[in-house]
C-alpha positions in Angstrom: -13.7 -73.9 -61.9 -12.0 -77.3 -62.4 -11.3 -76.6 -65.9 -9.8 -73.2 -65.3 -6.0 -72.9 -65.9 -3.6 -71.2 -63.6 -2.7 -68.9 -66.5 -6.2 -68.0 -67.0 -6.4 -67.0 -63.3 -3.1 -64.9 -63.8 -4.6 -63.0 -66.6 -7.7 -62.3 -64.9 -6.0 -61.2 -61.8 -3.6 -58.9 -63.7 -6.4 -57.3 -65.6 -8.5 -56.8 -62.5 -5.5 -55.1 -60.4 -4.3 -53.0 -63.2 -7.8 -52.1 -64.5 -6.4 -52.3 -68.0 -5.9 -55.0 -70.8 -2.9 -52.9 -72.1 -1.0 -52.9 -68.7 -1.8 -56.5 -68.0 -0.5 -57.5 -71.4 2.8 -55.6 -70.7 3.0 -57.2 -67.2 2.6 -60.6 -68.4 4.6 -60.1 -71.7 1.5 -61.3 -73.7 -0.5 -59.8 -76.6 -3.9 -58.2 -75.9 -5.7 -60.7 -78.3 -4.1 -63.5 -76.1 -5.4 -61.9 -72.9 -9.0 -61.5 -74.4 -8.9 -65.2 -75.5 -8.0 -66.5 -72.0 -10.6 -64.1 -70.5 -13.2 -65.4 -72.9 -12.5 -69.0 -72.1 -12.5 -68.2 -68.2 -15.9 -66.5 -68.6 -17.2 -69.6 -70.5 -16.0 -71.7 -67.6 -17.5 -69.5 -65.0 -20.8 -69.0 -66.9 -21.3 -65.4 -66.0 -19.4 -62.1 -66.9 -16.4 -61.2 -65.0 -15.8 -57.6 -66.4 -18.1 -54.8 -67.5 -16.8 -51.7 -69.5 -18.2 -48.4 -69.5 -16.4 -46.3 -72.2 -12.7 -47.1 -71.6 -13.0 -48.1 -67.8 -13.1 -51.6 -66.8 -14.8 -52.7 -63.7 -15.5 -56.0 -62.0 -18.8 -57.6 -61.7 -20.0 -59.0 -58.5 -18.9 -62.5 -59.7 -15.6 -61.1 -60.8 -14.9 -59.6 -57.5 -15.7 -62.9 -55.9 -13.2 -64.6 -58.3 -10.5 -61.9 -57.5 -10.6 -62.8 -53.8 -10.3 -66.5 -54.7 -7.3 -65.8 -57.0 -5.6 -63.9 -54.4 -6.3 -66.7 -52.0 -4.8 -69.1 -54.5 -1.7 -67.2 -55.1 -1.0 -66.4 -51.6 -1.2 -70.2 -50.7 1.1 -71.1 -53.5 3.6 -68.4 -52.4 3.3 -69.9 -48.9 4.0 -73.4 -50.2 7.0 -72.3 -52.1 8.5 -70.4 -49.1 7.8 -73.2 -46.8 9.7 -75.6 -49.1 12.5 -73.2 -49.2 12.6 -72.9 -45.5 12.8 -76.7 -45.1 15.7 -76.6 -47.3 17.2 -74.0 -45.2 17.0 -71.3 -48.0 15.3 -68.0 -47.1 13.7 -67.4 -50.4 10.3 -65.8 -51.8 8.6 -62.5 -52.3 7.8 -60.0 -49.7 5.4 -57.2 -50.3 5.5 -54.2 -47.8 3.1 -51.2 -47.7 4.0 -48.3 -45.5 2.7 -44.8 -44.8 4.7 -41.8 -46.3 7.1 -41.2 -43.3 8.4 -44.8 -43.6 10.2 -43.7 -46.7 12.7 -42.0 -44.5 13.8 -45.3 -42.7 12.4 -48.1 -44.6 14.9 -48.3 -47.5 17.8 -48.3 -45.3 16.5 -51.2 -43.4 15.4 -53.0 -46.5 19.0 -52.6 -48.0 20.5 -54.4 -45.1 17.7 -57.0 -45.0 18.3 -57.9 -48.8 22.1 -58.0 -48.4 21.3 -60.7 -45.6 18.7 -62.5 -47.3 19.6 -62.2 -51.2 17.0 -64.8 -52.2 14.1 -62.6 -50.7 12.5 -60.3 -53.4 11.1 -57.1 -51.6 8.5 -54.8 -52.9 7.7 -51.6 -51.0 4.6 -49.5 -51.5 4.8 -46.0 -49.8 1.5 -44.1 -49.7 -0.9 -42.2 -47.3 -2.5 -43.9 -44.1 -5.8 -44.2 -45.6 -4.5 -46.1 -48.7 -2.3 -48.4 -46.4 -5.3 -49.4 -44.5 -7.4 -50.0 -47.5 -4.5 -52.3 -48.8 -4.6 -54.1 -45.4 -8.2 -54.6 -45.6 -7.9 -56.1 -49.1 -4.9 -58.3 -47.9 -2.8 -57.1 -50.6 0.6 -57.2 -49.0 2.5 -59.2 -46.3 3.4 -56.4 -44.0 2.1 -53.0 -43.4 4.0 -50.3 -41.5 1.9 -47.5 -39.8 2.2 -45.0 -37.1 -0.4 -45.0 -34.1 -2.4 -48.1 -33.3 -4.7 -48.8 -36.3 -8.3 -48.5 -35.4 -10.9 -51.1 -36.2 -11.3 -54.9 -35.7 -9.4 -57.6 -37.3 -5.9 -56.0 -37.3 -2.8 -57.5 -35.4 -0.3 -54.7 -34.7 3.2 -55.2 -33.4 5.0 -52.1 -31.9 8.6 -52.2 -33.1 10.0 -48.6 -32.8 9.1 -45.2 -31.0 8.5 -42.4 -33.3 9.3 -38.9 -31.6 7.2 -36.0 -33.2 8.9 -32.8 -32.8 8.2 -29.1 -33.5 10.3 -27.8 -36.3 11.1 -24.2 -37.4 13.4 -22.2 -39.4 16.7 -21.4 -37.8 15.9 -17.7 -37.9 12.8 -18.3 -35.8 12.8 -16.1 -32.6 12.6 -19.2 -30.2 15.3 -21.2 -32.2 17.8 -21.0 -29.4 15.6 -21.0 -26.4 15.2 -23.8 -23.8 12.1 -25.1 -22.2 9.8 -23.0 -24.3 6.2 -23.1 -22.9 3.8 -24.5 -25.6 1.7 -21.4 -25.1 4.5 -19.2 -26.7 3.8 -20.9 -30.1 -0.1 -20.0 -29.9 0.5 -17.1 -32.2 2.7 -18.7 -34.8 1.2 -20.0 -38.1 1.1 -23.8 -37.8 1.4 -25.9 -41.1 -0.6 -29.2 -40.7 -0.3 -32.5 -42.5 -3.6 -33.3 -44.4 -6.6 -34.9 -42.3 -6.3 -38.5 -41.8 -2.8 -39.0 -41.7 -1.0 -40.3 -38.5 0.6 -36.9 -37.5 -2.7 -35.0 -38.0 -4.4 -37.6 -35.8 -1.9 -37.0 -33.2 -2.1 -33.2 -33.4 -5.9 -33.4 -33.4 -5.9 -35.6 -30.2 -3.7 -33.2 -28.4 -5.8 -30.1 -29.4 -9.0 -31.9 -28.4 -7.3 -32.7 -25.1 -6.6 -29.2 -24.6 -2.8 -30.0 -24.5 -2.0 -27.5 -27.0 -3.4 -24.7 -29.2 -2.2 -23.7 -32.6 -3.0 -21.1 -35.2 -3.5 -23.4 -38.1 -2.7 -21.6 -41.4 -2.5 -24.4 -44.0 -2.6 -27.9 -44.7 -0.2 -29.7 -46.8 -0.3 -33.3 -48.2 3.4 -34.3 -47.7 6.3 -34.1 -45.4 8.6 -32.4 -47.9 6.1 -29.8 -48.8 5.9 -29.1 -45.0 9.7 -28.9 -44.7 9.9 -26.5 -47.6 7.2 -24.3 -46.1 9.0 -24.1 -42.8 12.3 -23.5 -44.3 10.6 -20.7 -46.5 9.5 -19.2 -43.0 5.7 -19.7 -43.6 5.2 -21.2 -40.1 6.1 -24.0 -37.9 5.0 -27.5 -37.9 5.1 -31.0 -36.2 6.9 -33.9 -37.9 8.5 -37.2 -37.0 12.3 -36.6 -36.3 13.1 -39.3 -38.7 11.7 -37.2 -41.5 14.0 -34.3 -40.6 17.5 -36.0 -40.2 18.9 -34.3 -43.4 17.6 -30.9 -42.7 18.9 -31.0 -39.0 22.3 -32.2 -40.0 22.3 -29.5 -42.7 21.1 -26.7 -40.5 18.2 -25.9 -42.7 15.8 -26.7 -39.8 15.8 -26.6 -36.1 13.9 -28.6 -33.6 12.2 -26.2 -30.9 12.8 -27.2 -27.3 9.2 -27.0 -26.4 7.7 -28.3 -23.0 6.0 -31.6 -23.6 7.7 -32.4 -26.8 8.8 -34.6 -28.3 5.5 -36.5 -28.3 6.4 -40.2 -28.4 4.3 -42.0 -31.2 5.0 -45.6 -32.2 5.6 -47.5 -35.4 3.8 -50.9 -35.9 4.1 -53.7 -38.1 0.6 -54.9 -39.0 -1.2 -57.6 -40.8 -4.9 -59.0 -40.9 -5.9 -60.8 -37.6 -6.0 -64.4 -38.0 -3.8 -64.5 -41.2 -0.7 -66.5 -40.9 2.3 -64.6 -41.8 4.4 -66.2 -44.6 7.8 -67.6 -43.8 9.3 -64.6 -45.2 7.2 -62.2 -43.6 8.2 -63.9 -40.3 11.6 -63.5 -41.2 11.3 -59.9 -41.9 9.2 -59.3 -38.6 12.0 -60.9 -36.5 14.6 -58.9 -38.3 12.7 -55.5 -37.8 12.3 -56.2 -34.0 16.0 -56.9 -33.6 18.6 -55.5 -36.2 16.2 -53.3 -38.2 15.2 -51.4 -35.1 18.8 -50.7 -34.1 19.7 -49.8 -37.8 16.9 -47.2 -37.8 17.9 -45.7 -34.6 21.5 -45.3 -35.9 20.2 -43.1 -38.6 19.0 -40.2 -36.2 21.2 -37.1 -35.8 23.8 -37.4 -33.1 22.0 -35.3 -30.6 19.1 -37.7 -30.8 21.2 -40.8 -30.4 22.4 -39.6 -26.9 18.9 -39.5 -25.6 18.2 -42.7 -23.6 14.5 -42.1 -24.0 14.7 -43.3 -27.7 16.9 -46.2 -27.2 14.8 -48.7 -25.2 
């Protein structure tokens, strides 16, 4: 490996991550023949194949998988070195990779906008996807910070709670109980209940409540996104449960209402996570400190006026 160049490792990592020579070439601004030549030289140095191709599909050999882990460790160390030097100079500079569950899209961009204004030298990349994929990315150590709801299960995860996440029952304004107070949860048992897909944080919370005997709902369908659920509820197909952060626009516009159901809102929690034992980069530490202070208050300020007045969500 001593004779392998940094560029060869970059080429290999890009092909492995993209699963495509074409996409890697575009990303690195190189021609495909150049990429092929670099991979051929690296393969010769290693002495064993790094990729195998079946049809048009490129996959890593066991040796390639091990090399990919090494590449990521090398690149992460170099990034950390660069950020440490910038920190010594008093300059907050570097790359910050964040992965968050889908509901984070309703507040994370607002926070990141303010964060980037405060630290213009930090380049932020945000990947928003489902909970399963976020935890897979965490396991593969692809990002610096991961934003999830509920405490992630499994060993090797360090989780920092940073914000309460009120889960509420939403309905169309025309729902018979829309203007009622202190609605018994039993009154909703006959309503069609629209669920999120299995595995997401909201589904896990609802599943726990049902198994615990707290509630009983007539499940009518499962949808794969918050937006799909909101549109279904607006279309009077049923009621549902979502984070109040996902409903700010619809509550303010009057398209949806939050039912005043006994036992709700259910208080979930947002967490900042990273692998246990991993030393956060300088930039990740700066972001974590920001989230626990200014970012938290900025997120709370985005809630509808009626929610800001509730002391329960302001401590």
